[in-house]
N, C-alpha and C positions, 0 to 999 in steps of 0.2 A: 138172172138166175131164179126169178120168182116162179118159173115153170118147173123148177127142180123139186123133186120130192125130198123132204128133210128126213134124214136118218140120224137119230141121237145116239151117240156112243154112251156106254155106261158111265165113263168118266164125266162126260158133259152133264148127264142127269144128276149124278152125285153132286157136282159143283153147283148146278142150278138149285138143287134142294138146299144146300148149305148157304147159298148166297141169296136165296129167296127171289129167284128169277124164273118166271113162268115160260112155258113153251110158246105161249102167245107173244110174249115179249121177244123171244128169239126169232119167231117167224116174222115179226114186224121189222126187226133189225136186218134180217137177211133180205127181206123184200124191199126195204126202203133205205137201208144204210149205205155207207160209202166204203169201198175197199180202200184201206189206207196202207196196207203192206201186202206183198205177194211173196209166196214161197214156192216158186216153180219146180224146184228140185225135190220137194217133199215126196215121200213114198208112203203108200202106193199111189197116191194122187196128189197133184199140186194143190196147195192150200192158200188161204188168204185170211187176213185179219180185217174184219168189218166193224166199223164204228156206226152205231145207231143210238137212238134215244127212245126211252120209254118215259114220256112226259119230260121231266127235267133231269132224269137219271141217265147218264151216259152208260152204254154197254158195249163191250167188245165181244165179238163172236169169232172164233176160229173155225172155218169150214173148209173141208177138203172136197173138191169137186170131181165127182166121177161122171164125166160127161157122157160116156157111152151108156150108162144106166140112168142118166138124167137125175142124179142124186147129189145133194149137198149133205155131206156127212159132218155133223156138228161135233167137233172135237172137244172144245171147251168154251165156257162163257164166263165173263167176269165184268165187274165194274172197275174201270181203270182208276188207278191211284194217282191223285194229283201230285204226289211226291215223285212219281216215275214218269209222268206224261206232262207235256207242255199244255198250256191253256188250250182248250178245244179238243184235247185228247187224240190228236192226229199224229203227233210226233213224240218220240221218246226223248226225255231229257238227256243231255250229254252228261257223262260223269267224269 
């Protein structure tokens, strides 16, 4: 998906500002990260949860892929909480 143009939703930009996550970090995660969950029925486009790293900091990016426009729409971005995710941040903890 690295050939996709990134489109940042207002919500994502707000959360990035609050969480001190830069656009460069998001680009890095999308380009080099690993898709750990997929949401094929999301509307208007299927989306996915990507895990990537900015140095030692884990980051999750939710991106909706508009393949026809070659866009990855950044929905939200956050640093996963160790209380909610297993070690490695790839799987949610069972409750």
